[in-house]
C-alpha positions in Angstrom: 0.0 0.0 0.0 1.2 3.5 -0.9 0.6 6.1 1.7 0.9 9.9 1.6 0.4 10.2 5.4 2.8 12.6 7.1 3.5 14.3 10.4 4.4 17.8 11.7 5.5 18.0 15.3 3.3 15.4 17.1 0.4 15.8 14.7 -0.4 13.3 12.0 -2.2 14.0 8.7 -3.7 11.5 6.3 -2.4 13.3 3.3 0.7 15.6 2.9 -1.2 18.1 0.7 -2.9 21.2 1.9 -3.8 24.7 0.7 -1.4 27.6 0.8 -2.5 30.5 3.0 -4.2 33.0 0.7 -6.0 30.5 -1.4 -9.4 28.9 -0.7 -9.3 30.1 2.9 -10.8 33.6 3.3 -14.2 32.4 4.5 -15.5 29.5 6.6 -17.2 28.2 3.4 -13.9 28.0 1.6 -12.1 26.4 4.5 -14.9 23.8 4.7 -14.3 23.0 1.0 -10.7 22.3 1.6 -11.4 20.4 4.8 -13.9 18.1 3.0 -11.6 17.5 0.0 -8.7 15.1 -0.4 -6.4 17.5 1.4 -4.8 16.4 4.7 -5.7 19.7 6.4 -6.0 23.4 5.8 -4.4 26.7 6.8 -6.5 29.8 7.3 -6.0 33.1 5.5 -3.2 35.0 7.2 -5.1 36.9 10.0 -4.5 40.3 11.3 -6.1 41.7 14.5 -9.0 43.3 12.7 -10.8 42.8 9.4 -8.9 44.1 6.4 -10.4 44.9 3.0 -7.0 44.6 1.2 -5.7 46.4 -1.9 -8.0 47.7 -4.6 -9.0 45.3 -7.5 -7.8 44.0 -9.7 -5.2 42.6 -7.4 -4.8 39.0 -8.6 -4.3 37.7 -12.1 -3.8 34.2 -13.4 -1.1 34.2 -16.1 0.1 31.4 -18.4 2.8 30.0 -16.1 1.4 31.0 -12.7 0.0 34.1 -11.1 0.7 37.6 -9.9 -0.9 39.3 -6.9 -0.8 42.2 -4.6 -3.6 41.3 -2.2 -2.8 43.6 0.8 -3.6 41.0 3.4 -7.4 40.9 3.1 -8.9 38.8 5.9 -11.8 38.6 8.3 -9.7 39.2 11.4 -8.2 36.8 14.0 -11.4 36.2 16.0 -13.3 35.0 12.8 -10.7 32.2 12.2 -9.9 31.4 15.8 -13.6 31.0 16.8 -14.1 28.7 13.8 -11.1 26.6 14.7 -12.1 26.3 18.4 -15.5 25.1 17.3 -14.1 22.7 14.7 -11.6 21.0 17.0 -14.5 20.1 19.3 -16.4 18.7 16.4 -13.5 16.9 14.8 -11.0 16.2 17.6 -9.0 13.7 15.6 -7.9 16.3 13.0 -5.4 19.2 13.3 -5.5 22.5 11.4 -3.2 25.5 10.9 -3.9 29.1 11.9 -1.9 31.7 10.0 -1.4 35.2 11.4 0.7 38.3 11.3 0.5 41.7 12.9 0.7 45.0 11.1 3.4 45.9 13.6 5.5 43.8 16.0 3.3 44.9 18.9 0.2 43.7 17.0 1.9 40.4 16.3 2.4 39.8 20.0 -1.2 40.8 20.7 -2.3 38.1 18.2 0.0 35.4 19.5 -0.9 36.1 23.1 -4.6 35.7 22.3 -3.9 32.4 20.7 -1.7 31.3 23.6 -4.5 32.2 26.1 -7.1 30.3 24.0 -7.9 26.6 23.9 -6.6 26.3 20.3 -4.7 23.0 20.0 -3.5 23.1 16.4 -0.5 24.6 14.7 0.1 28.3 14.4 2.0 29.8 11.4 3.6 33.2 11.9 3.9 34.8 8.5 7.3 36.5 8.3 7.0 37.2 4.6 4.7 40.2 4.8 6.2 43.7 5.1 4.6 45.6 8.0 7.1 48.3 8.9 7.3 51.3 6.6 10.7 51.5 4.9 11.7 48.1 6.1 11.9 44.9 4.0 9.8 41.8 4.5 10.4 40.7 8.1 12.3 37.6 7.3 14.8 39.6 5.1 15.7 41.6 8.2 17.6 39.1 10.3 18.0 41.3 13.3 14.3 42.0 13.5 13.5 38.3 12.9 15.7 37.2 15.7 14.3 39.8 18.1 10.7 38.9 17.3 11.3 35.2 17.7 13.1 35.8 21.0 10.2 37.8 22.3 7.6 35.4 21.0 9.1 32.3 22.6 9.3 34.1 26.0 5.6 33.5 26.3 4.3 31.3 23.4 4.4 27.6 24.3 2.1 26.2 21.6 3.4 24.6 18.3 4.6 27.4 16.1 6.1 27.6 12.7 7.0 30.5 10.3 6.3 31.2 6.7 9.2 32.6 4.7 9.9 34.5 1.6 12.3 33.0 -0.9 16.0 33.5 -0.2 18.4 33.7 -3.1 21.9 33.8 -1.7 23.7 30.8 0.1 24.9 33.0 2.9 21.4 34.1 3.6 20.4 30.4 4.1 23.3 30.2 6.6 22.4 33.4 8.4 18.6 32.6 8.6 19.2 29.0 9.8 21.6 30.3 12.6 18.6 32.2 13.9 15.9 29.6 13.4 17.9 26.9 15.1 18.0 28.9 18.3 14.3 28.5 18.8 11.8 25.6 19.3 10.1 26.1 15.9 8.1 23.2 14.7 8.3 24.0 11.0 9.3 26.5 8.4 7.2 27.1 5.3 9.2 27.7 2.1 8.2 29.8 0.1 5.8 32.6 -0.2 5.6 34.2 -3.7 8.6 35.9 -5.2 8.1 39.6 -4.5 7.7 42.5 -6.8 7.4 40.8 -10.2 5.8 42.5 -13.2 3.5 41.0 -15.8 2.5 42.9 -18.9 -0.3 42.2 -21.4 -0.2 44.3 -24.6 1.1 47.6 -23.1 -0.4 47.4 -19.6 0.2 45.9 -16.2 -2.5 43.4 -15.1 -3.0 44.4 -11.5 -3.8 47.8 -10.0 -1.8 48.1 -6.7 1.8 49.3 -6.8 1.6 50.1 -10.5 1.4 46.4 -11.3 4.2 45.1 -9.1 3.2 41.9 -7.3 4.2 38.5 -5.9 4.8 35.8 -8.5 3.5 32.2 -8.0 3.0 29.0 -9.9 5.4 27.3 -12.3 7.7 30.3 -12.4 8.8 29.8 -8.8 9.2 26.0 -8.5 13.0 25.9 -8.9 13.4 28.7 -6.3 11.0 26.9 -4.0 12.8 23.6 -4.3 16.1 25.3 -3.6 14.8 26.9 -0.4 13.2 23.6 0.8 16.5 21.7 0.3 18.8 24.4 1.6 16.9 24.6 4.8 16.5 20.8 5.0 20.3 20.6 4.9 20.8 23.2 7.6 17.9 23.1 10.1 17.8 21.1 13.3 16.0 17.8 12.6 13.0 18.8 14.8 12.2 21.8 12.6 10.3 20.3 9.7 9.6 21.9 6.3 6.4 22.7 4.4 7.1 23.0 0.7 5.2 25.6 -1.2 5.6 26.9 -4.8 4.9 25.6 -8.3 2.9 22.5 -7.3 0.8 21.6 -10.4 1.2 17.9 -10.5 2.1 14.8 -8.4 5.6 15.1 -9.8 6.0 18.6 -8.4 4.8 17.4 -5.0 7.2 14.4 -5.2 10.1 16.8 -5.9 9.3 19.0 -2.9 9.3 15.9 -0.6 12.5 14.6 -2.3 14.1 18.0 -1.3 13.0 17.5 2.3 9.4 18.7 2.7 7.1 16.9 5.2 4.0 18.6 3.8 3.3 20.4 0.5 1.0 23.3 0.0 -0.9 24.2 -3.2 -1.7 27.8 -4.1 -2.0 28.9 -7.7 -3.1 25.5 -9.0 -5.8 25.4 -6.3 -7.0 28.9 -7.4 -7.2 27.8 -11.0 -8.6 24.3 -10.6 -10.5 24.2 -7.3 -10.3 21.7 -4.5 -10.4 18.8 -7.0 -6.7 19.5 -7.5 -5.9 17.7 -4.2 -7.3 14.4 -5.4 -5.7 14.6 -8.8 -2.2 15.6 -7.4 -2.4 12.9 -4.7 -3.3 10.2 -7.2 -0.4 11.3 -9.4 2.0 11.3 -6.5 0.9 7.8 -5.5 1.5 6.5 -9.0 5.0 7.9 -9.0 5.7 6.4 -5.5 4.4 3.0 -6.6 6.5 3.0 -9.8 9.6 3.7 -7.7 8.7 1.2 -5.0 8.1 3.8 -2.3 5.4 2.9 0.3 5.7 6.1 2.4 7.0 9.6 2.1 9.8 8.7 4.5 11.2 6.3 1.9 12.4 9.2 -0.2 12.0 12.4 1.8 15.2 14.5 1.6 17.0 11.9 -0.4 17.9 14.1 -3.4 20.8 12.7 -5.3 23.8 14.8 -6.3 26.2 14.4 -9.2 29.7 13.3 -8.2 
């Protein structure tokens, strides 16, 4: 029997596939759709303290090899998602779900996490460090000093299972510097990667999204090589107890296979989910199982992280 079961921290999941935060997760109805699909679990929309409308439309565009977006963190606010999850974990106590969040300032981030800490939430929390929230500063995870300080402050009070979502890194020394920080803390996972920031897509003589004069995050096929590199670079460097969720360019079972081969324990689907709907989970899972069966792999652990190099 071929199995795509996996585990993050002490939590087990029947399937390694899930949605990426930002897709099919804005409303309870969308989250229910993912929950009732072939996906192993879901992650909520990245929540801020209060409701956010987000950037003006059009702010998302499917393009031939992926997508471009400048969403502006639209979400229903932390209470909306946390209340739903608290209710859901009582109804389905044998399943575990992910809550994504980020503050619009470091102070707000702590307010959010303290609220989760004081709640009865028993799932996994994802702190999104790939959203800029300080004027004139880069994305949080590109500012290593700020990242270190925030994590130190967070783990002074937060004792529940916590992971972080990361933007893509492009320099080997940045993998080394980031890992030196992450390995200091009891993180349960890192999520690699969010979209590649500030791309530009043009049709005829015009940009295709309104915010930032058309600049936006690039997802889909365009980013898979970058995503795989980030997954494998962190797999090589992180403490073994910090697991990896692979995100970026997952269109097929082969793409999911490659993320796991590079070291991912779970795989998130974003652009393809937006284009295809929740049926993508069943299709990709079946394609992954066919590949595993052909290669004689019965479980993800049979090949996870076992990427071969050329001598």
